C-alpha positions as a Python dict, from the first residue, in 0.01 Angstrom:
ca = {
    (1, 'X'): (0, 0, 0),
    (2, 'X'): (94, -107, 330),
    (3, 'X'): (-181, -83, 594),
    (4, 'X'): (-111, 108, 918),
    (5, 'X'): (-190, -9, 1228),
    (6, 'X'): (-427, 274, 1289),
    (7, 'X'): (-581, 492, 1020),
    (8, 'X'): (-869, 695, 1213),
    (9, 'X'): (-620, 897, 1419),
    (10, 'X'): (-296, 1101, 1343),
    (11, 'X'): (17, 959, 1527),
    (12, 'X'): (-21, 1330, 1695),
    (13, 'X'): (-345, 1260, 1808),
    (14, 'X'): (-229, 899, 1944),
    (15, 'X'): (91, 1035, 2094),
    (16, 'X'): (-103, 1314, 2297),
    (17, 'X'): (-403, 1051, 2419),
    (18, 'X'): (-728, 1140, 2212),
    (19, 'X'): (-932, 1166, 2468),
    (20, 'X'): (-1186, 1413, 2594),
    (21, 'X'): (-1030, 1657, 2834),
    (22, 'X'): (-1325, 1928, 2917),
    (23, 'X'): (-1689, 1833, 2995),
    (24, 'X'): (-1965, 1897, 2759),
    (25, 'X'): (-2199, 2210, 2806),
    (26, 'X'): (-2472, 2162, 2982),
    (27, 'X'): (-2745, 2404, 3072),
    (28, 'X'): (-2770, 2777, 3017),
    (29, 'X'): (-2424, 2977, 2998),
    (30, 'X'): (-2345, 3375, 2926),
    (31, 'X'): (-2015, 3525, 2815),
    (32, 'X'): (-1880, 3806, 2646),
    (33, 'X'): (-1728, 3585, 2362),
    (34, 'X'): (-1820, 3244, 2250),
    (35, 'X'): (-1590, 3062, 2007),
    (36, 'X'): (-1680, 2828, 1753),
    (37, 'X'): (-1413, 2576, 1730),
    (38, 'X'): (-1128, 2403, 1914),
    (39, 'X'): (-824, 2376, 1733),
    (40, 'X'): (-517, 2646, 1731),
    (41, 'X'): (-731, 2941, 1617),
    (42, 'X'): (-988, 2848, 1855),
    (43, 'X'): (-742, 2767, 2172),
    (44, 'X'): (-527, 3058, 2067),
    (45, 'X'): (-836, 3280, 2083),
    (46, 'X'): (-966, 3184, 2391),
    (47, 'X'): (-627, 3205, 2554),
    (48, 'X'): (-571, 3612, 2417),
    (49, 'X'): (-959, 3680, 2532),
    (50, 'X'): (-917, 3539, 2888),
    (51, 'X'): (-575, 3711, 2916),
    (52, 'X'): (-739, 4036, 2854),
    (53, 'X'): (-1033, 3959, 3096),
    (54, 'X'): (-1324, 3864, 2921),
    (55, 'X'): (-1548, 3615, 3009),
    (56, 'X'): (-1539, 3383, 2742),
    (57, 'X'): (-1623, 2994, 2642),
    (58, 'X'): (-1466, 2770, 2365),
    (59, 'X'): (-1731, 2486, 2217),
    (60, 'X'): (-1584, 2212, 2049),
    (61, 'X'): (-1736, 1954, 1828),
    (62, 'X'): (-1529, 1700, 1885),
    (63, 'X'): (-1249, 1707, 2103),
    (64, 'X'): (-954, 1982, 2104),
    (65, 'X'): (-705, 1937, 1835),
    (66, 'X'): (-957, 1701, 1633),
    (67, 'X'): (-954, 1891, 1281),
    (68, 'X'): (-661, 1975, 1079),
    (69, 'X'): (-472, 2165, 1367),
    (70, 'X'): (-386, 1809, 1503),
    (71, 'X'): (-341, 1639, 1113),
    (72, 'X'): (-75, 1869, 947),
    (73, 'X'): (255, 1798, 914),
    (74, 'X'): (386, 2002, 1174),
    (75, 'X'): (608, 2290, 1030),
    (76, 'X'): (632, 2607, 1188),
    (77, 'X'): (777, 2797, 906),
    (78, 'X'): (740, 3192, 754),
    (79, 'X'): (577, 3293, 470),
    (80, 'X'): (227, 3239, 309),
    (81, 'X'): (110, 2956, 68),
    (82, 'X'): (256, 3145, -204),
    (83, 'X'): (600, 3194, -251),
    (84, 'X'): (739, 3577, -185),
    (85, 'X'): (787, 3578, -542),
    (86, 'X'): (456, 3484, -597),
    (87, 'X'): (270, 3722, -309),
    (88, 'X'): (469, 3987, -481),
    (89, 'X'): (314, 3937, -809),
    (90, 'X'): (-4, 3899, -678),
    (91, 'X'): (-51, 4164, -373),
    (92, 'X'): (232, 4422, -461),
    (93, 'X'): (583, 4415, -238),
    (94, 'X'): (477, 4619, 31),
    (95, 'X'): (146, 4392, 124),
    (96, 'X'): (388, 4119, 60),
    (97, 'X'): (661, 4188, 332),
    (98, 'X'): (337, 4289, 555),
    (99, 'X'): (233, 3901, 528),
    (100, 'X'): (562, 3764, 548),
    (101, 'X'): (691, 3961, 890),
    (102, 'X'): (313, 3871, 993),
    (103, 'X'): (413, 3482, 988),
    (104, 'X'): (725, 3572, 1115),
    (105, 'X'): (553, 3733, 1410),
    (106, 'X'): (309, 3461, 1435),
    (107, 'X'): (593, 3210, 1482),
    (108, 'X'): (768, 3408, 1741),
    (109, 'X'): (455, 3470, 1924),
    (110, 'X'): (451, 3031, 1928),
    (111, 'X'): (825, 3021, 2055),
    (112, 'X'): (720, 3242, 2355),
    (113, 'X'): (386, 3025, 2496),
    (114, 'X'): (600, 2693, 2399),
    (115, 'X'): (833, 2867, 2632),
    (116, 'X'): (550, 2923, 2904),
    (117, 'X'): (480, 2542, 2849),
    (118, 'X'): (773, 2450, 2890),
    (119, 'X'): (823, 2591, 3212),
    (120, 'X'): (506, 2416, 3344),
    (121, 'X'): (689, 2059, 3173),
    (122, 'X'): (396, 2073, 2916),
    (123, 'X'): (609, 1910, 2602),
    (124, 'X'): (540, 2065, 2260),
    (125, 'X'): (775, 1882, 2088),
    (126, 'X'): (914, 2247, 1951),
    (127, 'X'): (1239, 2276, 1778),
    (128, 'X'): (1407, 2518, 1536),
    (129, 'X'): (1557, 2310, 1307),
    (130, 'X'): (1545, 2504, 972),
    (131, 'X'): (1354, 2422, 648),
    (132, 'X'): (1436, 2294, 310),
    (133, 'X'): (1257, 2464, 31),
    (134, 'X'): (1352, 2194, -245),
    (135, 'X'): (1284, 2203, -640),
    (136, 'X'): (1221, 1914, -840),
    (137, 'X'): (1244, 2103, -1165),
    (138, 'X'): (1467, 2356, -1359),
    (139, 'X'): (1143, 2577, -1355),
    (140, 'X'): (1079, 2571, -1005),
    (141, 'X'): (1429, 2595, -901),
    (142, 'X'): (1443, 2919, -1114),
    (143, 'X'): (1098, 2995, -934),
    (144, 'X'): (1268, 2917, -545),
    (145, 'X'): (1600, 3103, -665),
    (146, 'X'): (1421, 3424, -755),
    (147, 'X'): (1194, 3397, -408),
    (148, 'X'): (1488, 3363, -240),
    (149, 'X'): (1701, 3685, -385),
    (150, 'X'): (1360, 3894, -302),
    (151, 'X'): (1384, 3745, 59),
    (152, 'X'): (1738, 3872, 110),
    (153, 'X'): (1686, 4147, -66),
    (154, 'X'): (1383, 4268, 164),
    (155, 'X'): (1610, 4141, 494),
    (156, 'X'): (1484, 3805, 524),
    (157, 'X'): (1772, 3525, 624),
    (158, 'X'): (1785, 3261, 328),
    (159, 'X'): (2035, 3050, 231),
    (160, 'X'): (2086, 2895, -139),
    (161, 'X'): (2119, 2521, -158),
    (162, 'X'): (2292, 2318, -423),
    (163, 'X'): (2222, 1929, -556),
    (164, 'X'): (2535, 1849, -393),
    (165, 'X'): (2415, 1994, -48),
    (166, 'X'): (2125, 1779, -3),
    (167, 'X'): (2101, 1478, 202),
    (168, 'X'): (2232, 1172, -5),
    (169, 'X'): (1907, 983, -36),
    (170, 'X'): (1759, 1317, -203),
    (171, 'X'): (2070, 1366, -493),
    (172, 'X'): (1938, 1307, -841),
    (173, 'X'): (1559, 1351, -717),
    (174, 'X'): (1564, 1769, -611),
    (175, 'X'): (1778, 1997, -814),
    (176, 'X'): (1834, 2224, -504),
    (177, 'X'): (1650, 2516, -343),
    (178, 'X'): (1655, 2719, 26),
    (179, 'X'): (1740, 2672, 339),
    (180, 'X'): (1550, 2907, 594),
    (181, 'X'): (1742, 2857, 926),
    (182, 'X'): (1467, 3032, 1168),
    (183, 'X'): (1174, 2787, 1080),
    (184, 'X'): (1088, 2470, 1358),
    (185, 'X'): (892, 2160, 1348),
    (186, 'X'): (653, 2090, 1649),
    (187, 'X'): (361, 1812, 1795),
    (188, 'X'): (110, 2004, 1671),
    (189, 'X'): (-200, 1803, 1846),
    (190, 'X'): (44, 1894, 2213),
    (191, 'X'): (60, 2239, 2091),
    (192, 'X'): (-322, 2310, 2059),
    (193, 'X'): (-372, 2113, 2417),
    (194, 'X'): (-127, 2328, 2551),
    (195, 'X'): (-305, 2650, 2435),
    (196, 'X'): (-606, 2529, 2581),
    (197, 'X'): (-443, 2459, 2891),
    (198, 'X'): (-340, 2806, 2925),
    (199, 'X'): (-682, 2923, 2782),
    (200, 'X'): (-820, 2747, 3073),
    (201, 'X'): (-570, 2871, 3368),
    (202, 'X'): (-657, 3218, 3215),
    (203, 'X'): (-1011, 3168, 3321),
    (204, 'X'): (-1183, 3028, 2984),
    (205, 'X'): (-1436, 2740, 3008),
    (206, 'X'): (-1366, 2534, 2738),
    (207, 'X'): (-1661, 2274, 2663),
    (208, 'X'): (-1607, 1938, 2434),
    (209, 'X'): (-1841, 1700, 2258),
    (210, 'X'): (-2059, 2037, 2211),
    (211, 'X'): (-2135, 2102, 1845),
    (212, 'X'): (-2340, 2442, 1755),
    (213, 'X'): (-2657, 2314, 1665),
    (214, 'X'): (-2849, 2613, 1601),
    (215, 'X'): (-2758, 2975, 1578),
    (216, 'X'): (-2904, 3315, 1620),
    (217, 'X'): (-2801, 3670, 1601),
    (218, 'X'): (-2987, 3958, 1748),
    (219, 'X'): (-2948, 4307, 1852),
    (220, 'X'): (-2886, 4197, 2209),
    (221, 'X'): (-2631, 3935, 2114),
    (222, 'X'): (-2574, 3573, 1997),
    (223, 'X'): (-2733, 3286, 2101),
    (224, 'X'): (-2613, 2926, 2026),
    (225, 'X'): (-2820, 2601, 2097),
    (226, 'X'): (-2624, 2278, 2207),
    (227, 'X'): (-2700, 1925, 2246),
    (228, 'X'): (-2754, 1980, 2596),
    (229, 'X'): (-2762, 2368, 2647),
    (230, 'X'): (-2748, 2685, 2526),
    (231, 'X'): (-2506, 2977, 2539),
    (232, 'X'): (-2557, 3370, 2472),
    (233, 'X'): (-2270, 3595, 2377),
    (234, 'X'): (-2197, 3921, 2269),
    (235, 'X'): (-1952, 3880, 2022),
    (236, 'X'): (-1941, 3503, 1856),
    (237, 'X'): (-1615, 3407, 1692),
    (238, 'X'): (-1637, 3132, 1403),
    (239, 'X'): (-1288, 2981, 1371),
    (240, 'X'): (-1430, 2604, 1278),
    (241, 'X'): (-1173, 2666, 944),
    (242, 'X'): (-1280, 2406, 690),
    (243, 'X'): (-1604, 2416, 885),
    (244, 'X'): (-1642, 2745, 856),
    (245, 'X'): (-1887, 2777, 561),
    (246, 'X'): (-2092, 2541, 696),
    (247, 'X'): (-2140, 2776, 1011),
    (248, 'X'): (-2215, 3064, 787),
    (249, 'X'): (-2481, 2912, 568),
    (250, 'X'): (-2726, 2861, 858),
    (251, 'X'): (-2720, 3242, 917),
    (252, 'X'): (-2970, 3399, 721),
    (253, 'X'): (-2810, 3709, 712),
    (254, 'X'): (-2513, 3619, 547),
    (255, 'X'): (-2448, 3637, 159),
    (256, 'X'): (-2491, 3332, -42),
    (257, 'X'): (-2171, 3386, -207),
    (258, 'X'): (-1972, 3423, 132),
    (259, 'X'): (-2109, 3091, 268),
    (260, 'X'): (-2018, 2869, -56),
    (261, 'X'): (-1678, 3068, -137),
    (262, 'X'): (-1526, 3137, 192),
    (263, 'X'): (-1367, 2847, 224),
    (264, 'X'): (-1327, 2533, 28),
    (265, 'X'): (-1250, 2180, 280),
    (266, 'X'): (-972, 2059, 99),
    (267, 'X'): (-806, 1715, 229),
    (268, 'X'): (-445, 1666, 323),
    (269, 'X'): (-316, 1306, 374),
    (270, 'X'): (27, 1185, 574),
    (271, 'X'): (170, 861, 690),
    (272, 'X'): (422, 799, 1004),
    (273, 'X'): (623, 543, 1027),
    (274, 'X'): (787, 363, 1301),
    (275, 'X'): (1115, 491, 1417),
    (276, 'X'): (1435, 380, 1188),
    (277, 'X'): (1767, 344, 1253),
    (278, 'X'): (1941, 588, 994),
    (279, 'X'): (1913, 970, 1033),
    (280, 'X'): (1784, 1108, 664),
    (281, 'X'): (1746, 1467, 742),
    (282, 'X'): (1824, 1710, 1072),
    (283, 'X'): (1518, 1967, 861),
    (284, 'X'): (1196, 1957, 797),
    (285, 'X'): (1138, 1951, 394),
    (286, 'X'): (900, 2112, 136),
    (287, 'X'): (918, 2060, -206),
    (288, 'X'): (714, 2026, -547),
    (289, 'X'): (541, 2356, -490),
    (290, 'X'): (471, 2262, -139),
    (291, 'X'): (255, 1975, -223),
    (292, 'X'): (531, 1726, -70),
    (293, 'X'): (645, 1775, 288),
    (294, 'X'): (826, 1548, 521),
    (295, 'X'): (1036, 1551, 869),
    (296, 'X'): (1239, 1299, 1071),
    (297, 'X'): (1156, 1318, 1472),
    (298, 'X'): (1401, 1316, 1716),
    (299, 'X'): (1294, 914, 1744),
    (300, 'X'): (1367, 818, 1387),
    (301, 'X'): (1004, 856, 1301),
    (302, 'X'): (921, 972, 938),
    (303, 'X'): (658, 1221, 872),
    (304, 'X'): (552, 1226, 524),
    (305, 'X'): (264, 1422, 420),
    (306, 'X'): (112, 1583, 78),
    (307, 'X'): (101, 1459, -273),
    (308, 'X'): (-230, 1590, -293),
    (309, 'X'): (-153, 1688, -665),
    (310, 'X'): (-198, 1353, -764),
    (311, 'X'): (-583, 1376, -662),
    (312, 'X'): (-672, 1723, -632),
    (313, 'X'): (-1053, 1675, -744),
    (314, 'X'): (-1114, 1383, -540),
    (315, 'X'): (-953, 1565, -213),
    (316, 'X'): (-1178, 1845, -277),
    (317, 'X'): (-1496, 1677, -411),
    (318, 'X'): (-1509, 1406, -109),
    (319, 'X'): (-1342, 1626, 175),
    (320, 'X'): (-1344, 1367, 486),
    (321, 'X'): (-1097, 1305, 698),
    (322, 'X'): (-1026, 976, 589),
    (323, 'X'): (-662, 836, 399),
    (324, 'X'): (-719, 759, 44),
    (325, 'X'): (-539, 508, -163),
    (326, 'X'): (-456, 697, -454),
    (327, 'X'): (-275, 983, -224),
    (328, 'X'): (-146, 710, -11),
    (329, 'X'): (21, 512, -239),
    (330, 'X'): (207, 774, -384),
    (331, 'X'): (356, 877, -39),
    (332, 'X'): (448, 503, -19),
    (333, 'X'): (609, 527, -332),
    (334, 'X'): (829, 848, -227),
    (335, 'X'): (892, 623, 114),
    (336, 'X'): (1011, 342, -69),
    (337, 'X'): (1109, 403, -422),
    (338, 'X'): (1260, 765, -379),
    (339, 'X'): (1412, 723, -3),
    (340, 'X'): (1479, 337, -76),
    (341, 'X'): (1375, 198, 293),
    (342, 'X'): (1293, -160, 313),
    (343, 'X'): (979, -261, 214),
    (344, 'X'): (910, -415, 555),
    (345, 'X'): (944, -81, 722),
    (346, 'X'): (646, -59, 947),
    (347, 'X'): (402, 236, 863),
    (348, 'X'): (207, 310, 1212),
    (349, 'X'): (-23, 570, 1091),
    (350, 'X'): (-188, 684, 811),
    (351, 'X'): (-465, 989, 821),
    (352, 'X'): (-592, 1276, 671),
    (353, 'X'): (-748, 1629, 783),
    (354, 'X'): (-973, 1921, 620),
    (355, 'X'): (-793, 2218, 520),
    (356, 'X'): (-935, 2516, 446),
    (357, 'X'): (-853, 2698, 132),
    (358, 'X'): (-986, 3062, 60),
    (359, 'X'): (-1016, 3176, -320),
    (360, 'X'): (-686, 3433, -304),
    (361, 'X'): (-481, 3144, -44),
    (362, 'X'): (-533, 3429, 251),
    (363, 'X'): (-692, 3369, 582),
    (364, 'X'): (-1038, 3540, 634),
    (365, 'X'): (-1034, 3763, 983),
    (366, 'X'): (-1269, 3997, 1055),
    (367, 'X'): (-1657, 4072, 1074),
    (368, 'X'): (-1897, 3858, 899),
    (369, 'X'): (-2067, 4113, 613),
    (370, 'X'): (-2406, 4205, 712),
    (371, 'X'): (-2305, 4129, 1123),
    (372, 'X'): (-2189, 4366, 1367),
    (373, 'X'): (-2163, 4017, 1644),
    (374, 'X'): (-2007, 3712, 1479),
    (375, 'X'): (-1595, 3722, 1383),
    (376, 'X'): (-1494, 3477, 1120),
    (377, 'X'): (-1105, 3382, 1136),
    (378, 'X'): (-965, 3100, 966),
    (379, 'X'): (-877, 2985, 587),
    (380, 'X'): (-523, 2935, 617),
    (381, 'X'): (-494, 2723, 285),
    (382, 'X'): (-248, 2491, 484),
    (383, 'X'): (-65, 2743, 684),
    (384, 'X'): (-262, 2746, 969),
    (385, 'X'): (79, 2661, 1189),
    (386, 'X'): (227, 3020, 1015),
    (387, 'X'): (-55, 3225, 1095),
    (388, 'X'): (-297, 3098, 1334),
    (389, 'X'): (-210, 3217, 1601),
    (390, 'X'): (-162, 3594, 1542),
    (391, 'X'): (-456, 3582, 1329),
    (392, 'X'): (-630, 3508, 1688),
    (393, 'X'): (-495, 3766, 1822),
    (394, 'X'): (-616, 3998, 1547),
    (395, 'X'): (-994, 3853, 1581),
    (396, 'X'): (-961, 3898, 1985),
    (397, 'X'): (-876, 4245, 1925),
    (398, 'X'): (-1153, 4244, 1752),
    (399, 'X'): (-1404, 4119, 1944),
    (400, 'X'): (-1251, 4352, 2246),
    (401, 'X'): (-1346, 4652, 1992),
    (402, 'X'): (-994, 4748, 1992),
    (403, 'X'): (-872, 4811, 1652),
    (404, 'X'): (-569, 4608, 1476),
    (405, 'X'): (-413, 4732, 1182),
    (406, 'X'): (-326, 4399, 1089),
    (407, 'X'): (-671, 4309, 959),
    (408, 'X'): (-703, 4463, 687),
    (409, 'X'): (-472, 4210, 566),
    (410, 'X'): (-737, 3965, 571),
    (411, 'X'): (-1068, 4117, 547),
    (412, 'X'): (-1379, 3900, 449),
    (413, 'X'): (-1520, 4142, 196),
    (414, 'X'): (-1250, 4061, -29),
    (415, 'X'): (-1398, 3700, -106),
    (416, 'X'): (-1752, 3861, -245),
}
């Protein structure tokens, strides 16, 4: 396996400048809502709450976009982890339609926020490029085609793709699939940093290098102890995604089943090459039941991720944000054996990020069972960019004690 120059940071984090931008919390503070976690969920929730006029503070144990929010493939796609056909089989057609519409609305909101950032000169790398969903077996192709038919029946725009329509280096490896023209791509770390920037502009207090060491809930509120201070809040949102179970486990009132089952930390792995001269594909690409995903940036760089199915037990048994030879070797094989790039193509970054998988693959958004002051928001099972901004809006509404009909889709009680 060819070594990368940097195996600790993602390309996105390195490109955005992986540094502390907000001070650590020192002393005592009091807010209406505290948020634990500085990824896409936490920064979006801070933005929504600050714009609603709430006094809000965000605590991040490392730096903004340290976790999966700054380590993913940068896809902004519609839908859930399950295909539309699978979602209909699991939840019924009406709910599947609501879930798909939820992700479409999420992506529309992302576009609106990107436009705000663009107006301030904040580059996020967002582009509506469309996504190819490809199959590498006849059985998968039939499933993808069935999903396409159902999406069209329900009014969503997708186009069938035959093998001869594929980029030439993918012909013979995939059999065809679907094209979704409204999906997009983004530089995920820059997006999350941009959300933090907008939240701070709206009045939110953001603290980095501020882990929540102890959290206690009482009738009067929630107290969070950090290394250098404490914060009192009326409501707390747990937006730590892969670390949500750990936070819940520290609360005496949490049902043990919820703390252990709410999310399973799961490692996803990616590599980035140096820019190459040939334009291989113009769209983001997802294949092999979503286990393979890749894209080519505008500067020619290739981003290749996935292949977790080659080491499923290891990537859940040892969930760290460190790449492993077993999966990275599969990424290399695709790069050199399938795409047939020269063996000396430089690989500049190899990285991993911790996703949060839930038992039914849907996010968890709502009040923690047994609590009137702690909200949960996370568990995207690898589709955070497609769901998190709008899930954060749901959590923000609940924190403001405002009704939100979409909350019923993601109630935490279903995990018990």
